[in-house]
mmCIF file as Biopython writes it, N, C-alpha, C and O atoms, coordinates in Angstrom:
data_model
#
loop_
_atom_site.group_PDB
_atom_site.id
_atom_site.type_symbol
_atom_site.label_atom_id
_atom_site.label_alt_id
_atom_site.label_comp_id
_atom_site.label_asym_id
_atom_site.label_entity_id
_atom_site.label_seq_id
_atom_site.pdbx_PDB_ins_code
_atom_site.Cartn_x
_atom_site.Cartn_y
_atom_site.Cartn_z
_atom_site.occupancy
_atom_site.B_iso_or_equiv
_atom_site.auth_seq_id
_atom_site.auth_asym_id
_atom_site.pdbx_PDB_model_num
ATOM 1   N N  . MET A ? 1  ? -17.725 -7.847  2.936  1.0 0.0 1  A 1 
ATOM 2   C CA . MET A ? 1  ? -17.453 -6.452  2.796  1.0 0.0 1  A 1 
ATOM 3   C C  . MET A ? 1  ? -18.084 -5.496  3.875  1.0 0.0 1  A 1 
ATOM 4   O O  . MET A ? 1  ? -17.685 -4.356  4.112  1.0 0.0 1  A 1 
ATOM 5   N N  . ARG A ? 2  ? -19.229 -6.198  4.548  1.0 0.0 2  A 1 
ATOM 6   C CA . ARG A ? 2  ? -19.826 -5.627  5.730  1.0 0.0 2  A 1 
ATOM 7   C C  . ARG A ? 2  ? -18.811 -5.521  6.814  1.0 0.0 2  A 1 
ATOM 8   O O  . ARG A ? 2  ? -18.681 -4.441  7.390  1.0 0.0 2  A 1 
ATOM 9   N N  . GLU A ? 3  ? -18.153 -6.444  7.110  1.0 0.0 3  A 1 
ATOM 10  C CA . GLU A ? 3  ? -17.357 -6.256  8.160  1.0 0.0 3  A 1 
ATOM 11  C C  . GLU A ? 3  ? -16.243 -5.377  7.749  1.0 0.0 3  A 1 
ATOM 12  O O  . GLU A ? 3  ? -15.952 -4.595  8.653  1.0 0.0 3  A 1 
ATOM 13  N N  . PHE A ? 4  ? -15.547 -5.251  6.719  1.0 0.0 4  A 1 
ATOM 14  C CA . PHE A ? 4  ? -14.746 -4.018  6.367  1.0 0.0 4  A 1 
ATOM 15  C C  . PHE A ? 4  ? -15.251 -2.892  6.567  1.0 0.0 4  A 1 
ATOM 16  O O  . PHE A ? 4  ? -14.530 -2.001  7.015  1.0 0.0 4  A 1 
ATOM 17  N N  . ARG A ? 5  ? -16.687 -2.633  6.270  1.0 0.0 5  A 1 
ATOM 18  C CA . ARG A ? 5  ? -17.150 -1.340  6.100  1.0 0.0 5  A 1 
ATOM 19  C C  . ARG A ? 5  ? -17.556 -1.001  7.533  1.0 0.0 5  A 1 
ATOM 20  O O  . ARG A ? 5  ? -17.494 0.175   7.890  1.0 0.0 5  A 1 
ATOM 21  N N  . ALA A ? 6  ? -18.021 -2.069  8.488  1.0 0.0 6  A 1 
ATOM 22  C CA . ALA A ? 6  ? -18.369 -1.578  9.868  1.0 0.0 6  A 1 
ATOM 23  C C  . ALA A ? 6  ? -16.824 -1.248  10.354 1.0 0.0 6  A 1 
ATOM 24  O O  . ALA A ? 6  ? -16.670 -0.209  10.995 1.0 0.0 6  A 1 
ATOM 25  N N  . LEU A ? 7  ? -15.619 -2.114  10.072 1.0 0.0 7  A 1 
ATOM 26  C CA . LEU A ? 7  ? -14.514 -1.515  10.734 1.0 0.0 7  A 1 
ATOM 27  C C  . LEU A ? 7  ? -14.138 -0.222  10.219 1.0 0.0 7  A 1 
ATOM 28  O O  . LEU A ? 7  ? -13.688 0.543   11.071 1.0 0.0 7  A 1 
ATOM 29  N N  . ALA A ? 8  ? -14.213 0.234   8.983  1.0 0.0 8  A 1 
ATOM 30  C CA . ALA A ? 8  ? -13.728 1.525   8.355  1.0 0.0 8  A 1 
ATOM 31  C C  . ALA A ? 8  ? -14.727 2.481   8.944  1.0 0.0 8  A 1 
ATOM 32  O O  . ALA A ? 8  ? -14.318 3.642   8.977  1.0 0.0 8  A 1 
ATOM 33  N N  . GLU A ? 9  ? -15.977 2.273   9.434  1.0 0.0 9  A 1 
ATOM 34  C CA . GLU A ? 9  ? -16.907 3.277   10.170 1.0 0.0 9  A 1 
ATOM 35  C C  . GLU A ? 9  ? -16.446 3.607   11.584 1.0 0.0 9  A 1 
ATOM 36  O O  . GLU A ? 9  ? -16.299 4.754   12.006 1.0 0.0 9  A 1 
ATOM 37  N N  . LYS A ? 10 ? -16.181 2.212   12.443 1.0 0.0 10 A 1 
ATOM 38  C CA . LYS A ? 10 ? -15.779 2.338   13.742 1.0 0.0 10 A 1 
ATOM 39  C C  . LYS A ? 10 ? -14.732 3.372   14.036 1.0 0.0 10 A 1 
ATOM 40  O O  . LYS A ? 10 ? -14.746 4.215   14.933 1.0 0.0 10 A 1 
ATOM 41  N N  . HIS A ? 11 ? -13.396 3.053   12.689 1.0 0.0 11 A 1 
ATOM 42  C CA . HIS A ? 11 ? -12.094 3.804   13.107 1.0 0.0 11 A 1 
ATOM 43  C C  . HIS A ? 11 ? -12.066 4.984   12.510 1.0 0.0 11 A 1 
ATOM 44  O O  . HIS A ? 11 ? -11.095 5.680   12.807 1.0 0.0 11 A 1 
ATOM 45  N N  . ALA A ? 12 ? -13.119 5.596   11.474 1.0 0.0 12 A 1 
ATOM 46  C CA . ALA A ? 12 ? -13.276 6.564   10.963 1.0 0.0 12 A 1 
ATOM 47  C C  . ALA A ? 12 ? -12.027 6.585   9.659  1.0 0.0 12 A 1 
ATOM 48  O O  . ALA A ? 12 ? -11.443 7.627   9.362  1.0 0.0 12 A 1 
ATOM 49  N N  . LEU A ? 13 ? -11.847 5.711   9.206  1.0 0.0 13 A 1 
ATOM 50  C CA . LEU A ? 13 ? -11.087 5.412   7.808  1.0 0.0 13 A 1 
ATOM 51  C C  . LEU A ? 13 ? -11.221 6.193   6.879  1.0 0.0 13 A 1 
ATOM 52  O O  . LEU A ? 13 ? -12.336 6.215   6.358  1.0 0.0 13 A 1 
ATOM 53  N N  . PRO A ? 14 ? -10.283 7.000   6.400  1.0 0.0 14 A 1 
ATOM 54  C CA . PRO A ? 14 ? -10.685 7.915   5.136  1.0 0.0 14 A 1 
ATOM 55  C C  . PRO A ? 14 ? -11.087 7.214   3.830  1.0 0.0 14 A 1 
ATOM 56  O O  . PRO A ? 14 ? -10.430 6.243   3.455  1.0 0.0 14 A 1 
ATOM 57  N N  . ALA A ? 15 ? -12.169 7.674   3.100  1.0 0.0 15 A 1 
ATOM 58  C CA . ALA A ? 15 ? -12.719 7.111   2.250  1.0 0.0 15 A 1 
ATOM 59  C C  . ALA A ? 15 ? -11.824 7.424   0.890  1.0 0.0 15 A 1 
ATOM 60  O O  . ALA A ? 15 ? -12.358 7.097   -0.170 1.0 0.0 15 A 1 
ATOM 61  N N  . SER A ? 16 ? -10.761 7.914   0.839  1.0 0.0 16 A 1 
ATOM 62  C CA . SER A ? 16 ? -9.619  7.993   -0.276 1.0 0.0 16 A 1 
ATOM 63  C C  . SER A ? 16 ? -8.716  6.935   -0.350 1.0 0.0 16 A 1 
ATOM 64  O O  . SER A ? 16 ? -7.778  6.948   -1.146 1.0 0.0 16 A 1 
ATOM 65  N N  . HIS A ? 17 ? -8.931  6.019   0.425  1.0 0.0 17 A 1 
ATOM 66  C CA . HIS A ? 17 ? -7.653  4.947   0.387  1.0 0.0 17 A 1 
ATOM 67  C C  . HIS A ? 17 ? -8.524  3.390   0.499  1.0 0.0 17 A 1 
ATOM 68  O O  . HIS A ? 17 ? -7.992  2.353   0.895  1.0 0.0 17 A 1 
ATOM 69  N N  . VAL A ? 18 ? -9.631  3.486   0.157  1.0 0.0 18 A 1 
ATOM 70  C CA . VAL A ? 18 ? -10.599 2.276   0.207  1.0 0.0 18 A 1 
ATOM 71  C C  . VAL A ? 18 ? -9.942  1.045   -0.548 1.0 0.0 18 A 1 
ATOM 72  O O  . VAL A ? 18 ? -10.087 -0.060  -0.025 1.0 0.0 18 A 1 
ATOM 73  N N  . ALA A ? 19 ? -9.193  1.152   -1.799 1.0 0.0 19 A 1 
ATOM 74  C CA . ALA A ? 19 ? -8.626  0.151   -2.168 1.0 0.0 19 A 1 
ATOM 75  C C  . ALA A ? 19 ? -7.633  -0.272  -1.724 1.0 0.0 19 A 1 
ATOM 76  O O  . ALA A ? 19 ? -7.398  -1.459  -1.951 1.0 0.0 19 A 1 
ATOM 77  N N  . SER A ? 20 ? -6.788  0.412   -1.027 1.0 0.0 20 A 1 
ATOM 78  C CA . SER A ? 20 ? -5.641  -0.100  -0.155 1.0 0.0 20 A 1 
ATOM 79  C C  . SER A ? 20 ? -5.872  -0.775  1.075  1.0 0.0 20 A 1 
ATOM 80  O O  . SER A ? 20 ? -5.252  -1.723  1.558  1.0 0.0 20 A 1 
ATOM 81  N N  . GLN A ? 21 ? -7.048  -0.030  1.596  1.0 0.0 21 A 1 
ATOM 82  C CA . GLN A ? 21 ? -7.668  -0.522  2.737  1.0 0.0 21 A 1 
ATOM 83  C C  . GLN A ? 21 ? -8.098  -1.943  2.748  1.0 0.0 21 A 1 
ATOM 84  O O  . GLN A ? 21 ? -7.802  -2.795  3.586  1.0 0.0 21 A 1 
ATOM 85  N N  . LEU A ? 22 ? -8.777  -2.059  1.783  1.0 0.0 22 A 1 
ATOM 86  C CA . LEU A ? 22 ? -9.432  -3.610  1.386  1.0 0.0 22 A 1 
ATOM 87  C C  . LEU A ? 22 ? -8.514  -4.529  1.292  1.0 0.0 22 A 1 
ATOM 88  O O  . LEU A ? 22 ? -8.608  -5.636  1.822  1.0 0.0 22 A 1 
ATOM 89  N N  . SER A ? 23 ? -7.581  -4.149  0.628  1.0 0.0 23 A 1 
ATOM 90  C CA . SER A ? 23 ? -6.514  -5.175  0.189  1.0 0.0 23 A 1 
ATOM 91  C C  . SER A ? 23 ? -5.760  -5.728  1.606  1.0 0.0 23 A 1 
ATOM 92  O O  . SER A ? 23 ? -5.684  -6.850  2.106  1.0 0.0 23 A 1 
ATOM 93  N N  . ALA A ? 24 ? -5.359  -4.705  1.918  1.0 0.0 24 A 1 
ATOM 94  C CA . ALA A ? 24 ? -4.648  -5.067  3.693  1.0 0.0 24 A 1 
ATOM 95  C C  . ALA A ? 24 ? -5.530  -5.585  4.476  1.0 0.0 24 A 1 
ATOM 96  O O  . ALA A ? 24 ? -5.154  -6.373  5.345  1.0 0.0 24 A 1 
ATOM 97  N N  . TYR A ? 25 ? -6.662  -5.309  4.360  1.0 0.0 25 A 1 
ATOM 98  C CA . TYR A ? 25 ? -7.807  -6.175  5.159  1.0 0.0 25 A 1 
ATOM 99  C C  . TYR A ? 25 ? -7.984  -7.337  5.006  1.0 0.0 25 A 1 
ATOM 100 O O  . TYR A ? 25 ? -8.108  -8.036  6.013  1.0 0.0 25 A 1 
ATOM 101 N N  . THR A ? 26 ? -8.042  -7.846  3.881  1.0 0.0 26 A 1 
ATOM 102 C CA . THR A ? 26 ? -8.064  -9.102  2.964  1.0 0.0 26 A 1 
ATOM 103 C C  . THR A ? 26 ? -6.980  -9.686  3.308  1.0 0.0 26 A 1 
ATOM 104 O O  . THR A ? 26 ? -7.188  -10.747 3.895  1.0 0.0 26 A 1 
ATOM 105 N N  . GLY A ? 27 ? -5.664  -9.351  3.144  1.0 0.0 27 A 1 
ATOM 106 C CA . GLY A ? 27 ? -4.487  -10.240 3.354  1.0 0.0 27 A 1 
ATOM 107 C C  . GLY A ? 27 ? -4.476  -10.336 4.754  1.0 0.0 27 A 1 
ATOM 108 O O  . GLY A ? 27 ? -4.054  -11.405 5.195  1.0 0.0 27 A 1 
ATOM 109 N N  . ALA A ? 28 ? -4.897  -9.337  5.702  1.0 0.0 28 A 1 
ATOM 110 C CA . ALA A ? 28 ? -4.778  -9.692  7.175  1.0 0.0 28 A 1 
ATOM 111 C C  . ALA A ? 28 ? -5.877  -10.864 7.375  1.0 0.0 28 A 1 
ATOM 112 O O  . ALA A ? 28 ? -5.536  -11.811 8.084  1.0 0.0 28 A 1 
ATOM 113 N N  . ARG A ? 29 ? -7.018  -10.869 6.870  1.0 0.0 29 A 1 
ATOM 114 C CA . ARG A ? 29 ? -7.891  -12.109 7.158  1.0 0.0 29 A 1 
ATOM 115 C C  . ARG A ? 29 ? -7.204  -13.426 6.723  1.0 0.0 29 A 1 
ATOM 116 O O  . ARG A ? 29 ? -7.083  -14.367 7.507  1.0 0.0 29 A 1 
ATOM 117 N N  . VAL A ? 30 ? -6.749  -13.459 5.417  1.0 0.0 30 A 1 
ATOM 118 C CA . VAL A ? 30 ? -5.981  -14.294 5.028  1.0 0.0 30 A 1 
ATOM 119 C C  . VAL A ? 30 ? -4.881  -15.129 5.808  1.0 0.0 30 A 1 
ATOM 120 O O  . VAL A ? 30 ? -4.791  -16.356 5.763  1.0 0.0 30 A 1 
ATOM 121 N N  . LEU A ? 31 ? -4.211  -14.436 6.395  1.0 0.0 31 A 1 
ATOM 122 C CA . LEU A ? 31 ? -3.034  -14.555 7.454  1.0 0.0 31 A 1 
ATOM 123 C C  . LEU A ? 31 ? -3.579  -15.227 8.444  1.0 0.0 31 A 1 
ATOM 124 O O  . LEU A ? 31 ? -3.288  -16.378 8.769  1.0 0.0 31 A 1 
ATOM 125 N N  . VAL A ? 32 ? -4.457  -14.456 8.991  1.0 0.0 32 A 1 
ATOM 126 C CA . VAL A ? 32 ? -4.966  -15.031 10.407 1.0 0.0 32 A 1 
ATOM 127 C C  . VAL A ? 32 ? -5.670  -16.340 10.202 1.0 0.0 32 A 1 
ATOM 128 O O  . VAL A ? 32 ? -5.663  -17.178 11.103 1.0 0.0 32 A 1 
ATOM 129 N N  . GLU A ? 33 ? -6.285  -16.559 9.046  1.0 0.0 33 A 1 
ATOM 130 C CA . GLU A ? 33 ? -6.896  -18.033 8.858  1.0 0.0 33 A 1 
ATOM 131 C C  . GLU A ? 33 ? -5.870  -19.102 8.776  1.0 0.0 33 A 1 
ATOM 132 O O  . GLU A ? 33 ? -5.916  -20.175 9.377  1.0 0.0 33 A 1 
ATOM 133 N N  . GLY A ? 34 ? -4.725  -18.603 7.782  1.0 0.0 34 A 1 
ATOM 134 C CA . GLY A ? 34 ? -3.855  -19.599 7.773  1.0 0.0 34 A 1 
ATOM 135 C C  . GLY A ? 34 ? -3.249  -19.969 9.162  1.0 0.0 34 A 1 
ATOM 136 O O  . GLY A ? 34 ? -3.296  -21.155 9.492  1.0 0.0 34 A 1 
ATOM 137 N N  . LEU A ? 35 ? -2.704  -19.089 9.975  1.0 0.0 35 A 1 
ATOM 138 C CA . LEU A ? 35 ? -2.440  -18.988 11.375 1.0 0.0 35 A 1 
ATOM 139 C C  . LEU A ? 35 ? -3.152  -19.984 12.246 1.0 0.0 35 A 1 
ATOM 140 O O  . LEU A ? 35 ? -2.464  -20.714 12.960 1.0 0.0 35 A 1 
ATOM 141 N N  . LYS A ? 36 ? -4.568  -20.096 12.259 1.0 0.0 36 A 1 
ATOM 142 C CA . LYS A ? 36 ? -5.525  -20.666 12.946 1.0 0.0 36 A 1 
ATOM 143 C C  . LYS A ? 36 ? -5.418  -22.175 12.399 1.0 0.0 36 A 1 
ATOM 144 O O  . LYS A ? 36 ? -5.313  -23.090 13.216 1.0 0.0 36 A 1 
ATOM 145 N N  . ARG A ? 37 ? -5.449  -22.489 10.739 1.0 0.0 37 A 1 
ATOM 146 C CA . ARG A ? 37 ? -5.075  -23.821 10.439 1.0 0.0 37 A 1 
ATOM 147 C C  . ARG A ? 37 ? -3.577  -24.373 10.831 1.0 0.0 37 A 1 
ATOM 148 O O  . ARG A ? 37 ? -3.322  -25.541 11.123 1.0 0.0 37 A 1 
ATOM 149 N N  . ALA A ? 38 ? -2.866  -23.546 10.789 1.0 0.0 38 A 1 
ATOM 150 C CA . ALA A ? 38 ? -1.475  -24.017 11.210 1.0 0.0 38 A 1 
ATOM 151 C C  . ALA A ? 38 ? -1.302  -24.669 12.525 1.0 0.0 38 A 1 
ATOM 152 O O  . ALA A ? 38 ? -0.448  -25.537 12.705 1.0 0.0 38 A 1 
ATOM 153 N N  . GLY A ? 39 ? -2.231  -24.194 13.582 1.0 0.0 39 A 1 
ATOM 154 C CA . GLY A ? 39 ? -2.386  -24.646 14.858 1.0 0.0 39 A 1 
ATOM 155 C C  . GLY A ? 39 ? -1.456  -24.338 16.105 1.0 0.0 39 A 1 
ATOM 156 O O  . GLY A ? 39 ? -0.386  -23.828 15.775 1.0 0.0 39 A 1 
ATOM 157 N N  . HIS A ? 40 ? -1.582  -24.482 17.087 1.0 0.0 40 A 1 
ATOM 158 C CA . HIS A ? 40 ? -0.810  -23.815 18.116 1.0 0.0 40 A 1 
ATOM 159 C C  . HIS A ? 40 ? 0.776   -24.213 17.982 1.0 0.0 40 A 1 
ATOM 160 O O  . HIS A ? 40 ? 1.630   -23.351 18.187 1.0 0.0 40 A 1 
ATOM 161 N N  . ASP A ? 41 ? 1.094   -25.405 17.667 1.0 0.0 41 A 1 
ATOM 162 C CA . ASP A ? 41 ? 2.647   -25.624 17.266 1.0 0.0 41 A 1 
ATOM 163 C C  . ASP A ? 41 ? 3.003   -24.925 16.003 1.0 0.0 41 A 1 
ATOM 164 O O  . ASP A ? 41 ? 3.265   -25.507 14.950 1.0 0.0 41 A 1 
ATOM 165 N N  . LEU A ? 42 ? 2.996   -23.589 16.186 1.0 0.0 42 A 1 
ATOM 166 C CA . LEU A ? 42 ? 3.476   -22.930 14.738 1.0 0.0 42 A 1 
ATOM 167 C C  . LEU A ? 42 ? 4.946   -23.033 14.278 1.0 0.0 42 A 1 
ATOM 168 O O  . LEU A ? 42 ? 5.919   -22.784 14.990 1.0 0.0 42 A 1 
ATOM 169 N N  . SER A ? 43 ? 4.976   -23.474 12.865 1.0 0.0 43 A 1 
ATOM 170 C CA . SER A ? 43 ? 6.442   -23.228 12.493 1.0 0.0 43 A 1 
ATOM 171 C C  . SER A ? 43 ? 6.022   -22.768 10.906 1.0 0.0 43 A 1 
ATOM 172 O O  . SER A ? 43 ? 4.978   -23.059 10.324 1.0 0.0 43 A 1 
ATOM 173 N N  . ARG A ? 44 ? 7.036   -22.048 10.444 1.0 0.0 44 A 1 
ATOM 174 C CA . ARG A ? 44 ? 6.934   -21.510 9.030  1.0 0.0 44 A 1 
ATOM 175 C C  . ARG A ? 44 ? 6.753   -22.526 7.929  1.0 0.0 44 A 1 
ATOM 176 O O  . ARG A ? 44 ? 6.458   -22.068 6.825  1.0 0.0 44 A 1 
ATOM 177 N N  . GLU A ? 45 ? 6.850   -23.500 8.021  1.0 0.0 45 A 1 
ATOM 178 C CA . GLU A ? 45 ? 6.270   -24.843 7.107  1.0 0.0 45 A 1 
ATOM 179 C C  . GLU A ? 45 ? 4.902   -25.051 7.565  1.0 0.0 45 A 1 
ATOM 180 O O  . GLU A ? 45 ? 4.031   -25.038 6.695  1.0 0.0 45 A 1 
ATOM 181 N N  . LYS A ? 46 ? 4.554   -25.243 8.788  1.0 0.0 46 A 1 
ATOM 182 C CA . LYS A ? 46 ? 3.034   -25.351 9.041  1.0 0.0 46 A 1 
ATOM 183 C C  . LYS A ? 46 ? 2.247   -24.247 8.423  1.0 0.0 46 A 1 
ATOM 184 O O  . LYS A ? 46 ? 1.192   -24.468 7.828  1.0 0.0 46 A 1 
ATOM 185 N N  . LEU A ? 47 ? 2.901   -22.732 8.603  1.0 0.0 47 A 1 
ATOM 186 C CA . LEU A ? 47 ? 2.252   -21.743 7.983  1.0 0.0 47 A 1 
ATOM 187 C C  . LEU A ? 47 ? 2.065   -21.788 6.332  1.0 0.0 47 A 1 
ATOM 188 O O  . LEU A ? 47 ? 1.030   -21.623 5.686  1.0 0.0 47 A 1 
ATOM 189 N N  . ILE A ? 48 ? 3.280   -22.041 5.911  1.0 0.0 48 A 1 
ATOM 190 C CA . ILE A ? 48 ? 3.146   -22.245 4.468  1.0 0.0 48 A 1 
ATOM 191 C C  . ILE A ? 48 ? 2.254   -23.308 3.992  1.0 0.0 48 A 1 
ATOM 192 O O  . ILE A ? 48 ? 1.456   -22.989 3.111  1.0 0.0 48 A 1 
ATOM 193 N N  . THR A ? 49 ? 2.249   -24.529 4.428  1.0 0.0 49 A 1 
ATOM 194 C CA . THR A ? 49 ? 1.473   -25.637 4.137  1.0 0.0 49 A 1 
ATOM 195 C C  . THR A ? 49 ? -0.097  -25.298 4.396  1.0 0.0 49 A 1 
ATOM 196 O O  . THR A ? 49 ? -0.895  -25.858 3.645  1.0 0.0 49 A 1 
ATOM 197 N N  . ALA A ? 50 ? -0.560  -24.500 5.311  1.0 0.0 50 A 1 
ATOM 198 C CA . ALA A ? 50 ? -1.730  -23.976 5.661  1.0 0.0 50 A 1 
ATOM 199 C C  . ALA A ? 50 ? -2.317  -23.104 4.615  1.0 0.0 50 A 1 
ATOM 200 O O  . ALA A ? 50 ? -3.352  -23.411 4.024  1.0 0.0 50 A 1 
ATOM 201 N N  . LEU A ? 51 ? -1.625  -21.972 4.381  1.0 0.0 51 A 1 
ATOM 202 C CA . LEU A ? 51 ? -1.815  -21.225 3.292  1.0 0.0 51 A 1 
ATOM 203 C C  . LEU A ? 51 ? -2.018  -21.554 2.063  1.0 0.0 51 A 1 
ATOM 204 O O  . LEU A ? 51 ? -2.970  -21.096 1.430  1.0 0.0 51 A 1 
ATOM 205 N N  . GLU A ? 52 ? -0.918  -22.621 1.416  1.0 0.0 52 A 1 
ATOM 206 C CA . GLU A ? 52 ? -1.072  -23.045 0.180  1.0 0.0 52 A 1 
ATOM 207 C C  . GLU A ? 52 ? -2.384  -23.901 -0.059 1.0 0.0 52 A 1 
ATOM 208 O O  . GLU A ? 52 ? -3.210  -23.876 -0.972 1.0 0.0 52 A 1 
ATOM 209 N N  . GLY A ? 53 ? -2.283  -24.645 1.056  1.0 0.0 53 A 1 
ATOM 210 C CA . GLY A ? 53 ? -3.477  -25.978 1.036  1.0 0.0 53 A 1 
ATOM 211 C C  . GLY A ? 53 ? -4.914  -25.593 1.137  1.0 0.0 53 A 1 
ATOM 212 O O  . GLY A ? 53 ? -5.813  -26.423 1.005  1.0 0.0 53 A 1 
ATOM 213 N N  . SER A ? 54 ? -5.148  -24.196 1.396  1.0 0.0 54 A 1 
ATOM 214 C CA . SER A ? 54 ? -6.420  -23.783 1.642  1.0 0.0 54 A 1 
ATOM 215 C C  . SER A ? 54 ? -6.976  -22.866 0.566  1.0 0.0 54 A 1 
ATOM 216 O O  . SER A ? 54 ? -6.208  -22.138 -0.064 1.0 0.0 54 A 1 
ATOM 217 N N  . ALA A ? 55 ? -8.260  -22.873 0.336  1.0 0.0 55 A 1 
ATOM 218 C CA . ALA A ? 55 ? -8.809  -22.021 -0.777 1.0 0.0 55 A 1 
ATOM 219 C C  . ALA A ? 55 ? -9.232  -20.546 0.170  1.0 0.0 55 A 1 
ATOM 220 O O  . ALA A ? 55 ? -8.761  -20.380 1.296  1.0 0.0 55 A 1 
ATOM 221 N N  . VAL A ? 56 ? -10.048 -19.678 -0.389 1.0 0.0 56 A 1 
ATOM 222 C CA . VAL A ? 56 ? -10.160 -18.350 0.424  1.0 0.0 56 A 1 
ATOM 223 C C  . VAL A ? 56 ? -11.193 -18.857 1.402  1.0 0.0 56 A 1 
ATOM 224 O O  . VAL A ? 56 ? -12.243 -19.397 1.053  1.0 0.0 56 A 1 
ATOM 225 N N  . PRO A ? 57 ? -10.776 -18.617 2.817  1.0 0.0 57 A 1 
ATOM 226 C CA . PRO A ? 57 ? -11.566 -19.188 3.703  1.0 0.0 57 A 1 
ATOM 227 C C  . PRO A ? 57 ? -13.205 -18.439 3.540  1.0 0.0 57 A 1 
ATOM 228 O O  . PRO A ? 57 ? -13.433 -17.258 3.278  1.0 0.0 57 A 1 
ATOM 229 N N  . GLU A ? 58 ? -14.126 -19.449 3.765  1.0 0.0 58 A 1 
ATOM 230 C CA . GLU A ? 58 ? -15.378 -19.394 3.539  1.0 0.0 58 A 1 
ATOM 231 C C  . GLU A ? 58 ? -16.100 -18.087 3.975  1.0 0.0 58 A 1 
ATOM 232 O O  . GLU A ? 58 ? -16.832 -17.452 3.216  1.0 0.0 58 A 1 
ATOM 233 N N  . PRO A ? 59 ? -15.810 -17.707 5.373  1.0 0.0 59 A 1 
ATOM 234 C CA . PRO A ? 59 ? -16.385 -16.608 5.660  1.0 0.0 59 A 1 
ATOM 235 C C  . PRO A ? 59 ? -16.033 -15.166 4.897  1.0 0.0 59 A 1 
ATOM 236 O O  . PRO A ? 59 ? -16.775 -14.230 4.601  1.0 0.0 59 A 1 
ATOM 237 N N  . LEU A ? 60 ? -14.710 -15.347 4.714  1.0 0.0 60 A 1 
ATOM 238 C CA . LEU A ? 60 ? -13.844 -14.246 3.759  1.0 0.0 60 A 1 
ATOM 239 C C  . LEU A ? 60 ? -14.554 -14.036 2.382  1.0 0.0 60 A 1 
ATOM 240 O O  . LEU A ? 60 ? -15.022 -12.999 1.912  1.0 0.0 60 A 1 
ATOM 241 N N  . HIS A ? 61 ? -14.499 -15.540 1.764  1.0 0.0 61 A 1 
ATOM 242 C CA . HIS A ? 61 ? -15.411 -15.356 0.574  1.0 0.0 61 A 1 
ATOM 243 C C  . HIS A ? 61 ? -16.704 -14.641 0.433  1.0 0.0 61 A 1 
ATOM 244 O O  . HIS A ? 61 ? -17.071 -13.854 -0.440 1.0 0.0 61 A 1 
ATOM 245 N N  . ARG A ? 62 ? -17.323 -15.099 1.508  1.0 0.0 62 A 1 
ATOM 246 C CA . ARG A ? 62 ? -18.996 -14.680 1.504  1.0 0.0 62 A 1 
ATOM 247 C C  . ARG A ? 62 ? -18.954 -12.809 1.791  1.0 0.0 62 A 1 
ATOM 248 O O  . ARG A ? 62 ? -19.922 -12.097 1.524  1.0 0.0 62 A 1 
ATOM 249 N N  . THR A ? 63 ? -17.719 -12.307 2.334  1.0 0.0 63 A 1 
ATOM 250 C CA . THR A ? 63 ? -17.783 -10.843 2.774  1.0 0.0 63 A 1 
ATOM 251 C C  . THR A ? 63 ? -17.270 -10.050 1.393  1.0 0.0 63 A 1 
ATOM 252 O O  . THR A ? 63 ? -17.387 -8.828  1.301  1.0 0.0 63 A 1 
ATOM 253 N N  . LEU A ? 64 ? -16.664 -10.907 0.280  1.0 0.0 64 A 1 
ATOM 254 C CA . LEU A ? 64 ? -15.978 -10.065 -0.908 1.0 0.0 64 A 1 
ATOM 255 C C  . LEU A ? 64 ? -17.099 -9.901  -1.809 1.0 0.0 64 A 1 
ATOM 256 O O  . LEU A ? 64 ? -16.956 -9.287  -2.867 1.0 0.0 64 A 1 
#
């Protein structure tokens, strides 16, 4: 949550849409983690496997 708050402050995000912003931020973090776990030779199958085979990434889990 600290990372999201810092991002929101840095970019002066409006406080009226926090739920939507946090949802989008969390989804982006999960996608980035899936891409990292899928590796450099990315394919749709590898991305799906990486996303399905992993729990919420630990750093992300700590921020929520």
